[in-house]
C-alpha positions in Angstrom: -15.9 -9.6 -11.2 -12.4 -10.5 -10.1 -10.8 -9.8 -6.7 -6.8 -9.4 -6.1 -5.7 -8.2 -2.3 -1.7 -8.1 -1.8 -0.2 -7.1 1.4 2.9 -4.4 0.8 5.5 -4.0 3.7 6.9 -0.3 3.8 9.7 0.1 5.7 9.7 3.8 6.9 13.4 4.5 7.6 13.1 8.2 8.8 10.0 8.1 11.1 11.5 8.9 14.5 7.3 8.1 16.7 4.6 6.4 16.2 2.7 9.9 15.5 4.8 10.4 12.6 4.1 6.8 10.9 0.5 7.4 11.7 0.6 10.7 10.1 2.3 9.4 7.1 0.1 6.4 6.8 -2.8 8.7 6.3 -1.2 10.4 3.6 -0.1 7.1 1.7 -3.8 6.1 2.2 -5.5 8.7 1.2 -3.6 9.4 -1.9 -3.6 5.7 -2.8 -7.7 5.1 -2.4 -8.2 8.5 -4.6 -5.9 8.0 -7.2 -6.2 4.3 -7.6 -10.1 3.5 -6.2 -8.8 0.5 -4.4 -9.7 -0.3 -0.7 -6.4 0.3 1.5 -5.5 -0.1 5.3 -2.7 -0.7 7.4 -3.2 -4.3 8.6 -0.3 -5.3 10.7 2.9 -3.7 12.9 0.6 -1.3 14.3 3.0 -0.9 17.0 6.1 -0.5 15.3 7.2 2.8 14.2 10.0 1.5 11.3 7.3 -0.9 9.5 3.8 -0.6 8.4 2.2 -3.4 6.2 -0.7 -2.5 4.2 -3.8 -4.8 2.8 -5.2 -3.3 -0.6 -8.0 -4.7 -2.5 -8.8 -4.3 -6.0 -12.2 -4.9 -7.4 -12.8 -5.2 -11.5 -14.5 -6.6 -13.9 -11.5 -8.4 -15.5 -8.5 -10.1 -13.6 -6.0 -9.1 -16.3 -5.5 -5.3 -15.0 -4.2 -6.0 -11.9 -0.6 -6.5 -12.1 0.0 -3.6 -14.3 -2.6 -2.0 -11.8 0.2 -2.8 -9.2 2.9 -2.2 -10.6 1.6 1.2 -11.7 0.4 2.0 -7.8 4.0 0.7 -6.2 5.5 3.5 -9.3 3.1 5.7 -8.1 4.0 5.4 -4.5 8.0 4.8 -5.4 8.1 8.5 -6.7 5.7 9.9 -4.3 7.5 9.0 -1.2 11.2 8.3 -2.9 12.6 7.7 0.9 10.5 4.8 2.0 11.2 1.0 0.9 7.8 -1.2 -0.6 7.6 -5.1 -1.0 5.0 -6.8 -2.0 4.7 -10.0 0.5 1.3 -11.2 -0.4 -0.7 -11.3 -3.5 -4.5 -13.6 -4.3 -6.3 -13.3 -6.8 -10.2 -14.0 -5.8 
């Protein structure tokens, strides 16, 4: 069994307040979790409304799937939400 943890920093330049940010993140978290079967949650920047950090945990039998899966996940997010800016701030294979 292999485990991968990544943190994504997401810039939300169009968001006007915390309520709008939380609503938007709720959509991102639900769609990503359902499509990729990963655990995902907001882990930092809770009180900043233009930025969010999401922690994502992936468990698999083989660690070789992590990099392609992460690339696919980021591509999915960029296509689904073209107004956001995504960067990987941390990646750990355990």
